[in-house]
C-alpha positions as CSV (number, residue, x, y, z in Angstrom):
1,M,179.1,100.1,108.3
2,K,177.7,103.5,108.5
3,T,179.8,106.1,110.1
4,E,178.0,108.6,112.4
5,T,179.1,112.1,112.0
6,Q,178.7,114.7,114.6
7,P,177.1,118.1,113.5
8,H,179.4,121.1,113.8
9,P,179.0,122.8,117.1
10,N,177.7,126.0,115.3
11,A,175.6,124.2,112.8
12,E,172.3,125.0,114.7
13,I,173.3,128.7,114.8
14,L,174.2,128.8,111.1
15,A,171.1,127.0,110.2
16,Q,168.8,129.5,112.2
17,S,170.6,132.3,110.6
18,V,169.3,130.9,107.1
19,G,165.9,130.0,108.5
20,V,166.5,126.2,108.7
21,S,165.2,124.4,112.0
22,V,167.5,121.7,113.1
23,S,166.0,120.8,116.5
24,A,163.9,118.0,115.4
25,H,166.6,116.3,113.2
26,P,170.0,117.7,114.1
27,E,171.7,114.7,112.2
28,T,170.3,116.0,109.0
29,C,171.3,119.7,109.4
30,S,174.4,119.5,107.2
31,E,172.2,117.8,104.5
32,R,169.8,120.6,104.7
33,L,172.7,123.0,104.2
34,K,174.2,121.6,101.1
35,P,173.5,123.6,98.0
36,N,170.3,122.6,96.1
37,E,171.4,121.0,92.9
38,E,168.1,121.9,91.4
39,A,168.5,125.4,92.1
40,R,172.1,125.4,90.6
41,R,170.5,123.9,87.3
42,L,170.5,126.4,84.3
43,T,167.2,128.3,83.8
44,P,165.5,127.8,80.5
45,L,166.9,131.2,79.4
46,Q,170.5,130.1,80.3
47,A,169.9,126.7,78.6
48,M,168.8,128.6,75.4
49,V,172.3,130.4,75.6
50,A,174.2,127.2,76.0
51,A,172.2,125.8,73.0
52,H,172.9,128.7,70.7
53,Y,176.2,130.1,71.6
54,Q,178.8,129.4,69.2
55,G,176.6,126.8,67.3
56,G,175.9,124.9,70.5
57,E,179.5,124.5,71.7
58,F,178.3,124.4,75.2
59,D,174.8,122.6,74.9
60,H,176.1,120.1,77.1
61,I,176.3,122.5,80.0
62,E,173.6,121.8,82.7
63,T,174.5,123.8,85.8
64,Q,175.4,127.3,86.7
65,D,178.6,126.0,88.2
66,D,179.7,124.2,85.0
67,A,179.1,127.4,83.1
68,Q,181.3,129.3,85.3
69,N,184.2,126.9,84.4
70,V,184.2,126.5,80.6
71,G,187.1,129.0,80.0
72,D,185.1,131.2,77.7
73,G,184.4,134.4,79.6
74,L,181.9,135.7,77.0
75,F,179.9,132.6,77.4
76,T,180.0,132.8,81.2
77,F,178.9,136.3,81.0
78,C,176.0,135.6,78.8
79,V,174.7,132.8,81.1
80,N,175.1,135.1,84.0
81,E,173.2,138.0,82.4
82,A,170.4,135.3,81.2
83,G,170.3,134.4,84.8
84,D,169.6,138.2,85.9
85,A,167.0,138.7,83.0
86,G,163.3,138.3,83.7
87,D,162.5,137.1,80.2
88,K,164.0,136.6,76.7
89,A,163.0,140.3,75.7
90,E,164.9,141.8,78.8
91,F,167.9,139.4,78.1
92,I,168.1,140.7,74.4
93,N,167.9,144.4,75.6
94,M,170.8,143.5,78.1
95,L,172.9,142.2,75.4
96,N,172.2,145.1,72.9
97,R,173.3,147.5,75.7
98,T,176.3,145.3,76.3
99,I,177.1,145.6,72.4
100,E,176.8,149.4,72.7
101,Q,179.1,149.5,75.6
102,L,181.7,147.2,73.8
103,R,181.5,149.4,70.7
104,S,182.2,152.5,72.5
105,L,185.1,150.9,74.3
106,V,186.4,149.8,71.0
107,G,186.1,153.4,69.7
108,E,187.9,154.7,72.6
109,L,190.7,152.2,72.3
110,E,191.0,153.0,68.7
111,A,191.0,156.8,69.4
112,A,193.7,156.4,71.8
113,D,196.1,155.8,69.0
114,G,198.6,153.9,70.9
115,R,198.6,156.3,73.9
116,I,198.5,153.5,76.4
117,G,197.9,154.7,79.8
118,E,196.7,158.2,79.0
119,G,193.9,159.3,81.1
120,V,194.5,156.3,83.5
121,A,195.4,157.4,87.2
122,A,198.4,155.9,88.5
């Protein structure tokens, strides 16, 4: 037996605010507002990251949501950056800038010579 659900009282206002018309079929409003699964799939560049990061440790990842929850912050960072890049060359440039920033941070930490908190506002 199919249970009918009533749309939320503000569903039409919400739908209109994101450009979805619900006047013709208000019963499908909530369906139209659900996240698009296809839109959450990894882009080809993100899939390349999953296939090659740590020898393919995360090659089973298929969605951006899954990539956020693997417990490896560097992998998640790389997937997010790949999603922001226009193409592979731009992504590689982004990674190279990140490497430079990390090297600079390592240098700063090594130069701090155990002076934890120095230069940090309280």
